[in-house]
C-alpha positions as CSV (number, residue, x, y, z in Angstrom):
1,T,74.3,-145.5,-67.7
2,V,70.6,-146.3,-67.8
3,T,69.6,-149.7,-69.1
4,W,66.2,-150.3,-70.7
5,V,64.7,-153.6,-72.1
6,T,62.1,-153.3,-74.8
7,E,58.9,-155.4,-74.9
8,D,60.8,-157.6,-77.5
9,S,63.6,-158.2,-74.9
10,V,66.1,-156.0,-76.6
11,K,68.6,-154.4,-74.2
12,V,69.4,-150.7,-74.8
13,E,71.9,-148.7,-72.8
14,F,72.0,-144.9,-72.7
15,S,74.8,-142.9,-71.0
16,V,75.8,-139.3,-70.6
17,S,79.5,-138.5,-69.9
18,E,80.5,-135.0,-68.8
19,Y,84.0,-133.7,-69.3
20,H,84.4,-130.6,-67.1
21,E,87.8,-129.4,-68.4
22,G,86.7,-129.2,-72.0
23,G,83.0,-128.3,-71.3
24,Q,81.9,-131.3,-73.3
25,I,79.0,-133.8,-72.9
26,I,79.1,-137.1,-74.8
27,F,75.8,-139.0,-75.4
28,T,76.1,-142.8,-76.1
29,Q,73.5,-145.3,-77.1
30,R,74.4,-149.0,-77.2
31,F,72.7,-152.3,-78.0
32,P,74.9,-154.9,-76.2
33,Q,73.2,-157.9,-77.8
34,G,73.0,-156.3,-81.2
35,L,69.8,-155.6,-83.3
36,N,68.1,-157.6,-86.0
37,I,65.7,-156.6,-88.8
38,T,66.5,-152.9,-88.3
39,S,66.2,-151.4,-91.8
40,A,64.1,-148.2,-92.2
41,N,64.2,-149.0,-96.0
42,D,65.7,-145.5,-96.6
43,P,69.4,-144.8,-96.1
44,D,68.5,-141.2,-94.9
45,Q,66.1,-142.3,-92.1
46,V,67.0,-143.7,-88.6
47,I,65.2,-146.2,-86.5
48,T,66.5,-144.9,-83.2
49,S,68.4,-141.8,-81.9
50,F,69.7,-140.5,-78.6
51,P,69.5,-137.7,-77.7
52,S,66.9,-136.1,-79.9
53,F,66.6,-132.3,-79.9
54,Q,63.5,-130.2,-80.6
55,L,64.2,-127.0,-82.5
56,P,63.0,-124.0,-80.5
57,D,60.1,-121.7,-81.4
58,K,61.7,-118.4,-82.6
59,Q,58.9,-116.3,-81.1
60,K,59.0,-118.0,-77.6
61,N,62.7,-118.4,-77.1
62,K,64.9,-115.9,-79.0
63,L,68.0,-116.7,-77.0
64,S,67.8,-120.4,-77.8
65,Y,66.9,-119.7,-81.4
66,S,70.1,-117.7,-81.9
67,R,72.3,-120.4,-80.3
68,G,74.8,-121.7,-82.9
69,F,75.8,-125.2,-84.0
70,L,78.6,-127.0,-85.8
71,A,77.6,-130.2,-87.6
72,H,80.3,-132.4,-88.9
73,A,79.4,-134.3,-92.1
74,G,80.8,-136.0,-95.2
75,S,82.3,-139.3,-95.9
76,M,85.4,-138.6,-93.9
77,M,83.3,-137.4,-90.8
78,G,84.3,-133.8,-91.0
79,S,85.4,-133.4,-94.6
80,E,82.3,-131.3,-94.8
81,Y,80.6,-129.2,-92.1
82,V,77.9,-126.7,-91.5
83,I,78.0,-123.8,-89.1
84,D,74.7,-121.9,-88.5
85,R,72.2,-120.7,-86.0
86,W,70.2,-123.4,-84.2
87,G,67.0,-121.7,-85.4
88,N,68.0,-122.4,-89.0
89,A,68.8,-126.1,-88.3
90,S,65.7,-127.4,-90.0
91,N,67.0,-126.0,-93.2
92,S,70.7,-126.4,-92.9
93,L,71.4,-129.3,-90.5
94,P,73.0,-132.2,-92.6
95,G,71.5,-135.6,-92.3
96,G,71.3,-139.0,-93.8
97,M,73.7,-141.9,-94.2
98,R,76.5,-139.9,-95.7
99,S,76.0,-136.6,-94.0
100,T,75.4,-137.3,-90.3
101,G,78.2,-136.8,-87.8
102,P,79.0,-135.3,-84.5
103,L,76.9,-132.2,-83.5
104,V,78.2,-129.4,-81.4
105,I,75.6,-127.0,-80.0
């Protein structure tokens, strides 16, 4: 766990947990003291994210471009899902308040 304190004295904790048996990595972001005045004024926008992924350039990294993903979505966190190539994520990756869920790459 890494702890960071913003210039406004907000404590943020970031952690990465690796589970060797299942080949899984879990990323966690916590605000132990909570947050105030955090609206982005749009339910489909976020004010913070961890981790953040940059989509690969198809021409520079064909292997990474063809990697797949499973994105859980929907009001029941998995009642909907998208399976696609990582290179198509900018068009098919669900997002927003009702469609963001766990992401498997």
